[in-house]
C-alpha positions, 0 to 999 in steps of 0.5 A: 418783261411779262406779267406774272402768270398769277395776274388775272386777265382783269388786273392786266387791263390795268397796266400803267403805260410808261411805269414799270411793266407790272405796276397795275392802277384800277381807278374804281376798285370799290364802290362809294358805299364801300368806301364809306363803310370801310372808313366807318370801320377804321374810325370805329376801331379801338383807340388803342389800336392806333399808333402815332407815328411822325407824319401819319398814324396807323393800324396794324392788322394780322400781326407784327412782321419778324424776320423770324416769323409773323405771330398771326392774328385774326384779321377782322372780317371788314378787312378780310373781305378785300384781303380776299378780293385783292388776292382773288386777282392773283397779286400774291401768286395764288396766296392769300393776303395776311397783313394790313396796315391802316394809314392815315394821312391828313394834309401836309402829312407824307412818309419819306422814300422808302422800300417795303422790305424782304419780310413781305411778298414782293407785292404791295397793294393799296386801297385809297380812301377819302382824299386823293394821294400823290405817290412818288417814285425814286431811284435809290442812291445805291443803284447810282453807284459807279454811274458817272453821270449821276452828279447828285443824290438830291431827292428831286434829281431821283425823282422818276415818276408819279401815281395819282391814287384816286379815293376807291382805286386800288394800285398793284406794285410788283417786281421792279417797282417793289424791289428796286425803286423807292416810294414815298408821299410828299408832306404837302397840302396840295399837289401840283400835277405834271407830266410825270404824273403817268396815270392821268389819262382818262382821269379828271385831272390834267398836268398843271392842276393843283389838288388840295388834300383831304384826309386819305386813309390807305389800306396796304394789303400784303402777304406776309410768307413767314408766319408762326401759328398762334396754336403751336406755341399754346402751352409752352413755358 
């Protein structure tokens, strides 16, 4: 599979060998100063902006995606700068990101394997702050149907590969990795790296090494195609 024509030449240099061909990982996408600034902004956000979920808490910026359309809200400048920066690499086929989820994962927290669904342009981009994360990819049970060799649906048996997300990195997932695989983060306090972690080449870590988690904050930057403009609703009774 070829790269989408909108993807920048810079981003194409960071394709992950062994992963589906439209998985890109940039280790130092932002500087340490930018990381510190973003973390400061996240934790200065008003307390009502946080939503506590099982296994993590999050902030939603840009509006609430909905099948009928997202009622668009203005994204603050400190986040919009990175929506623009990620979009400039062609991640959203020339469109500009208009939605950000800020997720906070403390040691021992994670998220079950899932897909991001049809409300978004089929690309997800993630900037990691504060601590590393290990993102695991799985074959959905639905894709095993009719496979005579698929004798189990256990999660560990459907695990295909993982990616180590270092602080200040950018991950871009498109096409097959977005639409046909599940991704999740195990609820662990430590991560043991194996040869299934595909992006260790050139990294400090090596297979067999154990990494202790700190508090990780991720910026999940996406484009919601179906948007309701606020001004169209004004004046209606």
